[in-house]
KEKE-3310 file (N, C-alpha, C; in steps of 0.2 Angstrom, whole numbers, plus 5000, padded with zeros to 4 digits):
npx = (5003:5014:5024:5034:5046:5048:5061:5070:5080:5091:5099:5111:5115:5129:5134:5126:5115:5104:5092:5088:5076:5072:5060:5059:5053:5057:5057:5055:5058:5071:5073:5068:5057:5049:5056:5067:5063:5056:5066:5074:5065:5063:5075:5080:5071:5076:5089:5086:5080:5091:5100:5094:5093:5107:5112:5104:5096:5106:5116:5108:5105:5118:5120:5110:5110:5103:5090:5075:5079:5076:5071:5059:5055:5043:5036:5022:5013:4998:4989:4988:4988:4987:4990:4993:5002:5000:5006:5010:5020:5025:5032:5040:5046:5056:5062:5068:5060:5047:5036:5034:5024:5022:5014:5016:5009:5009:5005:5008:5010:5011:5014:5018:5028:5027:5022:5006:4995:4983:4972:4968:4961:4948:4931:4927:4927:4925:4929:4921:4911:4919:4925:4914:4909:4920:4919:4907:4911:4921:4913:4906:4916:4921:4910:4908:4920:4924:4933:4938:4933:4937:4928:4927:4930:4925:4926:4940:4943:4939:4946:4959:4961:4969:4974:4985:4987:4985:4979:4977:4966:4961:4947:4943:4946:4958:4960:4971:4974:4985:4991:4982:4974:4961:4957:4962:4972:4989:4993:4993:4976:4966:4954:4941:4935:4922:4913:4913:4908:4912:4924:4932:4926:4937:4946:4940:4940:4954:4959:4951:4946:4933:4918)
npy = (5094:5083:5086:5078:5065:5047:5037:5023:5010:4996:4983:4970:4960:4952:4936:4937:4933:4941:4950:4967:4980:4997:5010:5026:5042:5059:5076:5088:5102:5108:5115:5124:5121:5110:5102:5099:5092:5081:5075:5071:5062:5052:5048:5043:5032:5024:5022:5014:5003:4998:4995:4985:4975:4973:4969:4959:4952:4948:4942:4931:4925:4920:4910:4901:4894:4895:4897:4908:4925:4942:4959:4972:4989:5000:5015:5025:5038:5045:5055:5072:5090:5108:5110:5098:5082:5065:5050:5032:5019:5003:4988:4974:4959:4945:4932:4920:4911:4914:4927:4944:4958:4975:4992:5009:5025:5042:5059:5075:5092:5105:5119:5121:5111:5100:5084:5079:5076:5063:5062:5075:5079:5075:5076:5081:5067:5057:5044:5033:5033:5033:5020:5012:5015:5010:4997:4994:4997:4987:4975:4978:4978:4965:4957:4962:4959:4946:4944:4935:4937:4936:4929:4937:4949:4962:4966:4965:4976:4987:4985:4986:4998:5012:5029:5032:5023:5026:5035:5047:5047:5053:5053:5048:5044:5032:5019:5007:4989:4978:4963:4948:4952:4956:4948:4932:4936:4940:4952:4970:4977:4987:5000:5010:5025:5034:5044:5060:5069:5066:5072:5087:5104:5112:5102:5095:5105:5107:5094:5089:5101:5104:5113)
npz = (4852:4859:4875:4878:4875:4872:4877:4872:4878:4877:4886:4890:4903:4911:4904:4893:4900:4906:4900:4897:4895:4894:4894:4895:4899:4893:4895:4882:4883:4891:4903:4918:4933:4932:4923:4930:4941:4935:4928:4938:4945:4936:4933:4945:4946:4935:4940:4952:4946:4938:4948:4954:4944:4941:4954:4959:4949:4940:4947:4952:4940:4936:4944:4941:4927:4911:4915:4913:4913:4915:4912:4910:4909:4906:4901:4899:4891:4896:4897:4892:4894:4894:4907:4914:4916:4913:4918:4917:4923:4918:4926:4922:4927:4925:4935:4934:4940:4938:4931:4937:4939:4940:4943:4941:4944:4940:4942:4935:4938:4927:4929:4942:4943:4951:4958:4958:4971:4970:4979:4982:4971:4972:4978:4995:5006:4997:4995:4998:4988:4977:4978:4977:4964:4957:4960:4953:4940:4938:4938:4926:4917:4918:4914:4901:4895:4898:4908:4921:4938:4956:4969:4980:4975:4975:4988:4990:4981:4988:5000:4996:4990:4984:4983:4976:4966:4951:4936:4923:4910:4893:4894:4907:4924:4930:4940:4946:4950:4959:4950:4951:4962:4960:4950:4942:4933:4931:4928:4930:4935:4927:4931:4925:4930:4926:4931:4933:4941:4954:4956:4961:4956:4952:4949:4938:4928:4927:4923:4912:4906:4909:4913)
capx = (5009:5017:5029:5039:5047:5049:5067:5071:5087:5092:5106:5112:5120:5132:5136:5120:5110:5099:5090:5084:5073:5070:5057:5058:5051:5061:5054:5058:5060:5076:5073:5062:5056:5046:5061:5072:5059:5054:5072:5076:5061:5064:5082:5080:5068:5081:5094:5084:5079:5097:5103:5090:5095:5114:5114:5099:5094:5112:5119:5104:5106:5124:5120:5105:5111:5097:5083:5074:5080:5076:5066:5057:5052:5040:5032:5017:5010:4991:4985:4992:4985:4991:4991:4995:5005:4998:5010:5012:5026:5024:5038:5039:5052:5057:5067:5070:5055:5041:5035:5031:5022:5019:5013:5017:5006:5011:5002:5012:5007:5016:5016:5022:5033:5027:5018:4999:4992:4977:4967:4966:4956:4941:4927:4929:4923:4923:4932:4916:4908:4924:4926:4907:4909:4925:4916:4902:4915:4924:4908:4904:4922:4921:4904:4909:4927:4924:4938:4935:4934:4937:4921:4927:4934:4922:4929:4947:4944:4938:4951:4966:4960:4974:4974:4991:4987:4980:4982:4971:4965:4957:4940:4941:4951:4959:4963:4973:4975:4990:4989:4980:4970:4954:4956:4968:4977:4994:4995:4988:4969:4964:4946:4940:4930:4920:4909:4917:4905:4916:4930:4930:4925:4944:4950:4937:4943:4961:4961:4948:4944:4926:4916)
capy = (5090:5081:5089:5073:5059:5041:5035:5016:5007:4989:4981:4963:4959:4945:4933:4936:4930:4945:4955:4973:4985:5002:5015:5031:5049:5064:5082:5091:5108:5106:5120:5125:5116:5103:5098:5096:5087:5076:5071:5068:5057:5046:5046:5038:5026:5021:5020:5008:4997:4995:4992:4978:4971:4971:4966:4954:4947:4946:4937:4925:4921:4917:4904:4896:4894:4892:4900:4914:4931:4949:4964:4978:4995:5004:5021:5027:5045:5043:5061:5078:5096:5113:5110:5092:5077:5059:5044:5027:5014:4996:4985:4966:4955:4937:4931:4913:4906:4916:4934:4948:4964:4981:4998:5015:5030:5049:5065:5081:5099:5108:5125:5120:5106:5095:5078:5080:5070:5062:5063:5082:5080:5072:5080:5078:5061:5054:5038:5027:5034:5031:5013:5009:5016:5006:4990:4993:4997:4980:4971:4979:4976:4957:4955:4964:4956:4939:4944:4932:4940:4932:4929:4942:4954:4969:4967:4967:4982:4992:4985:4988:5004:5017:5035:5032:5018:5031:5039:5050:5046:5058:5052:5045:5043:5025:5016:5000:4985:4973:4957:4943:4955:4956:4941:4928:4939:4942:4959:4975:4977:4994:5001:5017:5029:5039:5048:5065:5072:5064:5076:5094:5108:5114:5096:5094:5110:5106:5088:5088:5107:5104:5118)
capz = (4851:4866:4877:4880:4871:4876:4874:4874:4878:4879:4888:4891:4908:4912:4898:4889:4904:4908:4895:4900:4891:4897:4890:4900:4896:4893:4893:4877:4885:4895:4908:4923:4939:4930:4920:4935:4945:4931:4926:4944:4947:4931:4934:4951:4944:4931:4945:4956:4941:4936:4954:4956:4939:4942:4960:4961:4944:4936:4952:4953:4934:4936:4948:4938:4920:4907:4917:4909:4917:4911:4915:4906:4912:4900:4903:4894:4892:4896:4895:4893:4892:4896:4914:4918:4912:4917:4915:4921:4921:4920:4927:4921:4929:4925:4939:4934:4943:4935:4930:4941:4936:4944:4939:4945:4941:4942:4938:4936:4937:4923:4931:4949:4942:4956:4958:4961:4976:4967:4983:4982:4965:4973:4983:5002:5008:4991:4995:4998:4982:4972:4978:4974:4957:4954:4960:4947:4934:4938:4936:4919:4913:4918:4910:4894:4892:4900:4912:4928:4945:4962:4972:4984:4971:4977:4995:4988:4978:4994:5005:4994:4987:4985:4979:4973:4960:4948:4931:4920:4902:4890:4896:4913:4929:4930:4946:4945:4956:4957:4947:4956:4968:4958:4946:4941:4928:4935:4926:4934:4933:4927:4932:4923:4934:4921:4934:4934:4947:4960:4956:4962:4950:4949:4946:4931:4924:4926:4920:4906:4903:4910:4918)
cpx = (5012:5023:5035:5040:5049:5055:5068:5078:5087:5099:5105:5117:5123:5134:5130:5114:5104:5098:5086:5082:5070:5067:5055:5056:5056:5057:5058:5061:5065:5078:5067:5062:5053:5051:5065:5069:5058:5060:5075:5072:5062:5071:5083:5076:5072:5086:5092:5083:5086:5101:5100:5093:5102:5115:5109:5098:5101:5115:5115:5105:5112:5124:5115:5105:5105:5090:5082:5075:5079:5071:5065:5053:5049:5035:5028:5014:5002:4987:4989:4988:4989:4993:4994:4998:5003:5002:5009:5017:5025:5031:5037:5046:5052:5063:5070:5065:5048:5041:5032:5029:5020:5018:5013:5014:5009:5008:5006:5008:5012:5018:5020:5028:5033:5022:5011:4997:4985:4971:4964:4961:4949:4937:4928:4924:4921:4925:4926:4913:4912:4924:4920:4907:4914:4923:4911:4906:4919:4919:4906:4910:4922:4916:4905:4915:4928:4930:4936:4937:4934:4930:4921:4930:4931:4925:4936:4948:4943:4944:4958:4966:4966:4973:4980:4991:4982:4983:4975:4971:4961:4950:4938:4947:4952:4963:4965:4975:4981:4987:4987:4976:4963:4952:4962:4973:4983:4996:4991:4981:4967:4956:4945:4934:4928:4916:4913:4914:4908:4922:4927:4930:4932:4947:4947:4940:4950:4963:4958:4945:4936:4924:4910)
cpy = (5089:5084:5084:5068:5053:5038:5028:5014:5000:4987:4973:4963:4952:4943:4932:4933:4934:4950:4961:4977:4991:5008:5020:5038:5054:5071:5085:5098:5107:5112:5120:5119:5110:5099:5095:5091:5080:5072:5068:5061:5050:5044:5041:5032:5021:5018:5014:5002:4994:4992:4985:4973:4968:4967:4960:4949:4944:4941:4931:4921:4918:4910:4898:4897:4891:4895:4906:4920:4937:4953:4970:4983:5000:5009:5023:5034:5043:5049:5067:5084:5102:5113:5104:5087:5070:5053:5038:5022:5007:4993:4977:4963:4948:4935:4923:4908:4908:4924:4938:4955:4969:4987:5004:5021:5037:5054:5071:5087:5103:5115:5125:5116:5100:5089:5080:5074:5069:5063:5070:5083:5079:5077:5077:5072:5057:5047:5032:5027:5031:5023:5009:5010:5011:4998:4989:4993:4990:4975:4971:4976:4968:4955:4956:4960:4949:4938:4941:4936:4935:4933:4935:4948:4961:4971:4969:4974:4988:4992:4987:4994:5009:5023:5035:5028:5021:5034:5042:5049:5052:5058:5050:5046:5035:5023:5009:4996:4980:4967:4952:4946:4954:4950:4938:4931:4942:4949:4964:4976:4984:4995:5008:5020:5035:5045:5054:5070:5071:5068:5083:5098:5110:5108:5095:5099:5108:5099:5087:5095:5107:5110:5115)
cpz = (4858:4868:4879:4875:4875:4873:4877:4873:4880:4881:4890:4897:4909:4905:4894:4893:4906:4903:4898:4894:4895:4893:4895:4896:4897:4891:4887:4879:4891:4900:4913:4928:4937:4927:4925:4939:4941:4929:4932:4946:4942:4931:4940:4950:4940:4936:4949:4952:4939:4942:4955:4950:4940:4948:4962:4955:4941:4941:4952:4946:4933:4939:4945:4930:4917:4909:4914:4914:4912:4915:4910:4910:4906:4903:4897:4896:4891:4894:4896:4890:4894:4903:4917:4913:4916:4914:4920:4918:4923:4921:4926:4922:4928:4929:4939:4936:4940:4933:4935:4938:4941:4940:4944:4941:4944:4938:4940:4934:4933:4926:4938:4948:4947:4955:4961:4965:4973:4972:4983:4976:4967:4978:4990:5003:5002:4990:4994:4991:4976:4972:4975:4967:4954:4954:4954:4941:4933:4936:4929:4915:4913:4914:4902:4891:4893:4905:4919:4934:4950:4965:4977:4981:4974:4984:4994:4986:4983:4998:5003:4989:4989:4980:4974:4966:4955:4942:4928:4912:4900:4892:4903:4918:4929:4936:4944:4951:4954:4954:4952:4962:4966:4954:4946:4937:4932:4933:4930:4931:4933:4928:4930:4927:4929:4925:4936:4940:4954:4961:4958:4956:4947:4946:4939:4926:4922:4921:4913:4902:4904:4914:4922)
residu = (MET:SER:SER:ILE:THR:ILE:GLU:THR:GLU:ARG:GLN:VAL:LEU:GLY:GLU:GLY:ASP:VAL:PHE:LEU:LYS:LEU:SER:LEU:PRO:ARG:LEU:LYS:ALA:GLU:GLN:GLY:LYS:LEU:HIS:ASN:ASN:PHE:ALA:ALA:TYR:TYR:GLY:ASN:MET:ARG:LYS:GLY:PHE:MET:ASN:TYR:ALA:GLN:LYS:THR:LEU:ALA:VAL:SER:ALA:ALA:LYS:ARG:GLN:GLY:ALA:PRO:TYR:GLY:ALA:ALA:LEU:ASN:THR:GLN:LEU:CYS:HIS:GLU:ASN:GLU:GLN:ILE:LEU:SER:LEU:TYR:THR:ASP:ILE:ASN:VAL:SER:ASP:GLY:LYS:GLY:ASN:ARG:TYR:SER:ARG:HIS:GLY:VAL:LEU:TRP:HIS:LYS:ASP:THR:GLY:ASN:ILE:ILE:ASN:PRO:LYS:THR:LEU:PHE:GLU:LYS:GLY:ALA:LYS:ARG:ALA:VAL:THR:ALA:ALA:LEU:CYS:GLN:ALA:ALA:ARG:ASP:LYS:SER:GLN:ASN:SER:GLY:THR:PRO:LEU:TYR:SER:ASP:ALA:MET:GLY:ARG:ILE:LYS:ARG:GLN:PHE:SER:TRP:GLU:ARG:PHE:TYR:ILE:SER:PRO:THR:ALA:ALA:VAL:PHE:PHE:TYR:SER:GLY:GLY:VAL:VAL:GLY:GLU:ASP:PRO:LYS:PRO:PHE:PRO:ILE:SER:LEU:ALA:ASP:LYS:GLU:LEU:PHE:THR:LYS:GLU:ALA:ARG:ARG:MET:LEU:TRP:GLY:LEU:GLU)
# end
């Protein structure tokens, strides 16, 4: 059973000009360091989202009547076990000119209540092997799904690699790239890294219960 719930709220700013939807997680157990840090993290995320909507989107919408304005913040639980919680949040903004997407991943350690630095999960010096595996996974994804890649997509994957754009699924680690970096799709481009040998032994045990 999941230790969190996803709560959704909707708001309309101005005279019906800006539509907002927020789906944010809440821990069911309302005590302990994890609860405090978790609540503060997503509380700050909500505050930043609402400040942007009120001070930027609503102001712009009032000046440009009829243009589409709105924003959605949607958090997903990707993987949970006795030791970790892995989530990501997608933010979609319509600013009257077009749509913009971003994604933010975070991995929580239940015992310490802290966010885990993804880089610490991998074997020392693993970046080159990780980016090579991501390039191959992107080629496979493109071939299997028909998702077009830029001619220099492999170079972009290596240059714009970040340990921070990351979440855990029940079967793999997933790195994601901003829309338009790897291919023409404006939405984030996820690449699954299934090779668990690139992780430390301790990480494999913590994330997937593997020995």
